[in-house]
C-alpha positions as a printed NumPy array, in Angstrom:
array([[ -5.167,  31.361,  61.353],
       [ -5.438,  35.138,  60.925],
       [ -2.352,  37.07 ,  59.854],
       [ -1.61 ,  40.73 ,  60.47 ],
       [ -1.986,  43.116,  57.558],
       [  0.85 ,  45.366,  56.365],
       [  3.291,  42.586,  57.261],
       [  5.319,  42.602,  54.034],
       [  9.093,  42.595,  53.908],
       [ 12.337,  40.675,  53.411],
       [ 13.309,  37.659,  55.497],
       [ 16.26 ,  35.274,  55.783],
       [ 16.722,  31.669,  56.881],
       [ 20.215,  31.487,  58.399],
       [ 22.332,  28.413,  59.139],
       [ 23.916,  29.156,  62.53 ],
       [ 26.702,  26.599,  61.937],
       [ 28.216,  28.155,  58.807],
       [ 26.424,  31.488,  58.306],
       [ 24.885,  30.503,  54.977],
       [ 21.456,  31.941,  54.322],
       [ 18.354,  31.904,  52.135],
       [ 16.755,  35.255,  51.283],
       [ 13.126,  35.763,  50.321],
       [ 10.339,  38.319,  50.225],
       [  6.722,  38.007,  51.282],
       [  3.504,  39.964,  51.275],
       [  2.814,  38.373,  54.657],
       [  6.04 ,  37.496,  56.49 ],
       [  4.367,  35.511,  59.271],
       [  2.5  ,  33.27 ,  56.857],
       [  5.491,  32.771,  54.539],
       [  7.885,  31.837,  57.337],
       [  5.336,  29.413,  58.793],
       [  4.991,  27.767,  55.358],
       [  8.786,  27.411,  55.085],
       [  8.95 ,  25.672,  58.464],
       [  6.076,  23.347,  57.598],
       [  7.574,  22.285,  54.253],
       [ 11.091,  21.853,  55.666],
       [  9.897,  19.735,  58.586],
       [  7.825,  17.554,  56.215],
       [ 10.814,  17.224,  53.841],
       [  8.799,  18.599,  50.938],
       [ 10.455,  21.971,  50.397],
       [ 10.831,  23.083,  46.783],
       [ 14.423,  24.271,  47.388],
       [ 16.415,  21.026,  47.497],
       [ 19.624,  22.793,  48.607],
       [ 17.946,  24.315,  51.639],
       [ 16.096,  21.049,  52.347],
       [ 19.315,  19.011,  52.345],
       [ 20.968,  21.497,  54.698],
       [ 17.932,  21.325,  57.002],
       [ 18.17 ,  17.528,  57.089],
       [ 21.897,  17.703,  57.852],
       [ 21.898,  20.352,  60.598],
       [ 18.362,  19.911,  61.922],
       [ 15.693,  22.466,  62.728],
       [ 17.737,  23.719,  65.69 ],
       [ 20.568,  24.708,  63.37 ],
       [ 18.576,  27.49 ,  61.667],
       [ 17.041,  30.802,  62.641],
       [ 14.395,  32.851,  60.803],
       [ 14.845,  36.616,  60.855],
       [ 13.141,  39.623,  59.283],
       [ 15.8  ,  41.688,  57.547],
       [ 13.546,  44.642,  56.796],
       [  9.927,  45.601,  56.369],
       [  8.948,  47.434,  53.218],
       [  5.899,  48.2  ,  51.025],
       [  4.726,  45.551,  48.558],
       [  5.58 ,  47.664,  45.507],
       [  9.329,  47.576,  46.262],
       [  9.553,  44.008,  47.627],
       [ 11.409,  42.547,  44.648],
       [ 13.784,  45.488,  44.483],
       [ 14.744,  45.101,  48.166],
       [ 14.907,  41.301,  47.896],
       [ 17.335,  41.593,  44.978],
       [ 19.462,  43.969,  47.033],
       [ 19.85 ,  41.431,  49.848],
       [ 20.336,  38.505,  47.448],
       [ 23.237,  40.384,  45.871],
       [ 24.804,  40.809,  49.331],
       [ 24.57 ,  37.147,  50.384],
       [ 22.199,  34.326,  49.415],
       [ 23.92 ,  30.92 ,  49.567],
       [ 20.803,  28.746,  49.479],
       [ 18.877,  30.609,  46.768],
       [ 18.654,  28.524,  43.585],
       [ 17.721,  31.474,  41.393],
       [ 19.961,  34.581,  41.702],
       [ 17.123,  36.829,  40.557],
       [ 14.473,  38.072,  42.969],
       [ 10.952,  36.789,  42.418],
       [ 10.496,  33.118,  41.608],
       [ 11.87 ,  30.383,  39.346],
       [  8.836,  30.349,  37.036],
       [ 10.088,  30.253,  33.454],
       [ 13.639,  29.487,  34.544],
       [ 15.296,  27.064,  32.1  ],
       [ 18.457,  25.033,  32.52 ],
       [ 21.135,  25.423,  29.889],
       [ 21.795,  22.415,  27.606],
       [ 25.047,  21.847,  29.53 ],
       [ 23.224,  21.82 ,  32.879],
       [ 20.575,  19.443,  31.552],
       [ 23.293,  17.111,  30.247],
       [ 24.973,  17.105,  33.682],
       [ 21.677,  16.284,  35.42 ],
       [ 21.004,  13.379,  33.033],
       [ 24.556,  12.068,  33.416],
       [ 24.384,  12.261,  37.209],
       [ 21.143,  10.246,  37.274],
       [ 22.681,   7.512,  35.112],
       [ 25.097,   6.563,  37.879],
       [ 22.59 ,   6.227,  40.715],
       [ 22.727,   2.769,  42.303],
       [ 19.618,   0.596,  42.833],
       [ 20.052,   1.193,  46.578],
       [ 19.879,   4.963,  46.008],
       [ 16.647,   4.591,  44.024],
       [ 15.176,   2.524,  46.869],
       [ 16.184,   5.157,  49.447],
       [ 14.76 ,   7.966,  47.295],
       [ 11.501,   6.071,  46.876],
       [ 11.252,   5.379,  50.629],
       [ 12.019,   9.03 ,  51.459],
       [  9.164,  10.297,  49.284],
       [  6.658,   7.561,  50.122],
       [  3.547,   8.979,  51.711],
       [  5.001,  12.502,  51.916],
       [  2.454,  14.196,  49.682],
       [ -0.373,  11.682,  49.671],
       [ -3.962,  12.494,  50.627],
       [ -4.343,  15.27 ,  53.185],
       [ -0.544,  15.652,  53.311],
       [ -0.577,  17.111,  49.823],
       [ -0.609,  20.952,  49.841],
       [ -3.361,  20.891,  47.182],
       [ -5.576,  18.406,  49.055],
       [ -9.236,  19.362,  48.728],
       [ -8.486,  22.328,  46.468],
       [-10.056,  22.815,  43.049],
       [ -8.631,  24.914,  40.264],
       [-10.755,  27.819,  39.129],
       [-11.756,  27.973,  35.441],
       [ -9.211,  30.787,  35.022],
       [ -6.426,  28.665,  36.555],
       [ -7.339,  25.699,  34.349],
       [ -7.233,  27.963,  31.304],
       [ -3.749,  29.163,  32.294],
       [ -2.527,  25.596,  32.822],
       [ -3.909,  24.623,  29.419],
       [ -2.252,  27.606,  27.739],
       [  1.078,  26.849,  29.42 ],
       [  0.919,  23.239,  28.196],
       [  0.389,  24.182,  24.544],
       [  3.373,  23.285,  22.454],
       [  4.96 ,  21.289,  25.256],
       [  6.96 ,  18.328,  23.961],
       [  5.487,  15.02 ,  25.161],
       [  6.151,  11.366,  24.389],
       [  3.04 ,  11.16 ,  22.227],
       [  3.833,   9.685,  18.821],
       [  7.315,   8.577,  19.864],
       [  8.541,   5.007,  20.231],
       [ 10.969,   3.395,  22.65 ],
       [ 14.15 ,   1.968,  21.181],
       [ 14.608,  -1.805,  21.35 ],
       [ 17.289,  -1.291,  23.999],
       [ 14.896,   0.759,  26.151],
       [ 12.139,  -1.825,  25.73 ],
       [ 14.492,  -4.557,  26.966],
       [ 15.452,  -2.47 ,  30.009],
       [ 11.779,  -1.819,  30.861],
       [ 10.991,  -5.499,  30.456],
       [ 13.963,  -6.532,  32.646],
       [ 12.874,  -4.174,  35.432],
       [  9.37 ,  -5.662,  35.497],
       [ 10.535,  -9.278,  35.73 ],
       [  9.553, -10.718,  39.088],
       [  7.495,  -7.669,  40.078],
       [  4.214,  -8.819,  41.598],
       [  1.276,  -6.467,  41.854],
       [ -0.813,  -6.562,  45.011],
       [ -4.434,  -7.7  ,  44.863],
       [ -5.479,  -4.114,  45.64 ],
       [ -3.445,  -2.742,  42.716],
       [ -4.859,  -5.395,  40.376],
       [ -8.392,  -4.521,  41.485],
       [ -7.763,  -0.81 ,  40.837],
       [ -6.341,  -1.534,  37.374],
       [ -9.293,  -3.758,  36.561],
       [-11.784,  -1.117,  37.735],
       [-10.066,   1.613,  35.707],
       [-10.395,  -0.465,  32.52 ],
       [-13.957,  -1.589,  33.175],
       [-16.273,  -0.507,  30.379],
       [-13.462,   1.099,  28.354],
       [-13.943,   0.534,  24.636],
       [-11.13 ,   0.907,  22.153],
       [-11.714,   2.935,  19.03 ],
       [-11.757,   1.02 ,  15.711],
       [ -8.332,   2.502,  14.944],
       [ -6.866,   1.348,  18.278],
       [ -8.405,  -2.117,  17.885],
       [ -6.941,  -2.383,  14.367],
       [ -3.483,  -1.391,  15.66 ],
       [ -3.672,  -3.976,  18.461],
       [ -4.75 ,  -6.69 ,  16.034],
       [ -1.94 ,  -5.787,  13.63 ],
       [  0.633,  -5.84 ,  16.458],
       [ -0.505,  -9.305,  17.614],
       [ -0.766, -10.784,  14.127],
       [  1.642, -13.666,  13.678],
       [  2.822, -13.434,  17.26 ],
       [  3.433, -16.778,  18.937],
       [  3.37 , -17.166,  22.689],
       [  6.012, -19.299,  24.37 ],
       [  5.009, -22.405,  26.322],
       [  5.847, -20.579,  29.566],
       [  3.618, -17.651,  28.592],
       [  0.755, -19.97 ,  27.674],
       [  1.141, -21.746,  31.019],
       [  0.97 , -18.428,  32.878],
       [ -2.196, -17.423,  30.982],
       [ -3.814, -20.773,  31.778],
       [ -2.841, -20.528,  35.467],
       [ -4.226, -16.987,  35.708],
       [ -7.542, -18.034,  34.154],
       [ -7.918, -21.174,  36.243],
       [-10.839, -20.959,  38.625],
       [-11.903, -17.555,  37.318],
       [-15.667, -17.138,  37.299],
       [-17.61 , -14.937,  34.956],
       [-20.201, -12.53 ,  36.288],
       [-23.832, -12.854,  35.155],
       [-23.313,  -9.795,  32.929],
       [-20.265, -11.356,  31.258],
       [-22.14 , -14.613,  30.673],
       [-25.045, -12.741,  29.104],
       [-22.695, -10.819,  26.798],
       [-21.025, -14.073,  25.809],
       [-24.399, -15.715,  25.123],
       [-25.538, -12.864,  22.885],
       [-22.205, -12.477,  21.117],
       [-21.858, -13.855,  17.619],
       [-18.907, -13.852,  15.25 ],
       [-19.119, -12.05 ,  11.946],
       [-19.292, -14.154,   8.753],
       [-15.733, -13.093,   7.925],
       [-14.467, -14.226,  11.345],
       [-16.306, -17.537,  11.051],
       [-14.732, -18.112,   7.628],
       [-11.258, -17.389,   9.062],
       [-11.886, -19.743,  11.995],
       [-13.035, -22.467,   9.613],
       [ -9.896, -22.128,   7.491],
       [ -7.605, -22.116,  10.541],
       [ -9.262, -25.262,  11.961],
       [ -8.941, -27.286,   8.762],
       [ -7.004, -30.473,   9.36 ],
       [ -7.136, -30.129,  13.157],
       [ -8.755, -32.763,  15.377],
       [-11.736, -31.405,  17.366],
       [-11.503, -31.685,  21.154],
       [-14.36 , -34.2  ,  21.336],
       [-12.991, -36.558,  18.697],
       [ -9.834, -38.402,  17.917],
       [ -8.235, -40.74 ,  20.45 ],
       [-10.861, -42.122,  22.819],
       [-10.626, -40.585,  26.28 ],
       [ -7.977, -38.033,  25.235],
       [-10.339, -35.074,  25.638],
       [-12.92 , -35.425,  28.384],
       [-14.641, -33.032,  30.744],
       [-13.995, -33.564,  34.435],
       [-16.642, -35.287,  36.575],
       [-17.494, -31.945,  38.229],
       [-17.896, -30.192,  34.866],
       [-20.148, -32.971,  33.521],
       [-22.312, -32.789,  36.656],
       [-22.721, -29.012,  36.32 ],
       [-23.542, -29.327,  32.614],
       [-26.13 , -32.021,  33.374],
       [-27.87 , -29.858,  35.999],
       [-27.969, -26.852,  33.654],
       [-29.342, -28.887,  30.757],
       [-32.046, -30.435,  32.956],
       [-33.017, -27.   ,  34.3  ],
       [-33.202, -25.576,  30.761],
       [-35.384, -28.479,  29.585],
       [-37.675, -28.109,  32.596],
       [-38.065, -24.391,  31.917],
       [-38.846, -25.08 ,  28.272],
       [-41.483, -27.692,  29.194],
       [-43.087, -25.256,  31.654],
       [-43.192, -22.565,  28.985],
       [-44.934, -24.846,  26.544],
       [-47.298, -26.412,  29.131],
       [-50.921, -26.212,  28.044],
       [-50.098, -25.77 ,  24.357],
       [-50.203, -29.41 ,  23.578],
       [-46.603, -29.795,  22.998]])
């Protein structure tokens, strides 16, 4: 869509039911107003106050007007003038944008406190309301790529930002996270995506050492063992996995540890007669494989007298 040039000015979105309004400025009024309508109708507007009012009164309850047209160099000055007169739906009282705007500690505390009292039903409704809203081609950034300059700015803005890296959840938080995940079943598609994302990923020696240290001395419950066994039942290895397994060998240190840990234990093929036996199907498969291996070996040595 082509937009007319020299179309800058101040606009307002007015609620015809109560007279409340949102004031803004734009280099191109036509384009900016069209973007407002699109975002409001898709329920993805950045101004939650205006969005809630739009949902309550409907699109027919608002009008879009141009308050005045003015040159670009005085846009913010004129926008501030009209905001000072009346701007009920504007989140920021200063003309321009909310970039760099920070909530006071008191405001942040109120936001956190308010979220603590949301019911499970509210969380479900919030999740349903946002589901699919900005996915794929519905996302405003769909198909767009950041320029090297934009990426540099994003990187610079992120420097010094406080993240969760290096922090640890409290025991209370861990229990809450665990409780929320109980009974949650992942779809086959989600499991496949998770598996694909981890395929070929190798942990660093440091990460492997940390994992080993965390698991050391840990004992699984009977229920957990049963779940692991059920998950592995019927699972088939790929040819690549079998080859890796065939070529894999334990280090001398690991073999020594295994030997020590097995001392005094009864091997699976000994002890009480009949207590440990392969199934008929397993024995048949093993027999076929052994015969095939022997036949291949004989063929390889054919003609060498042996």
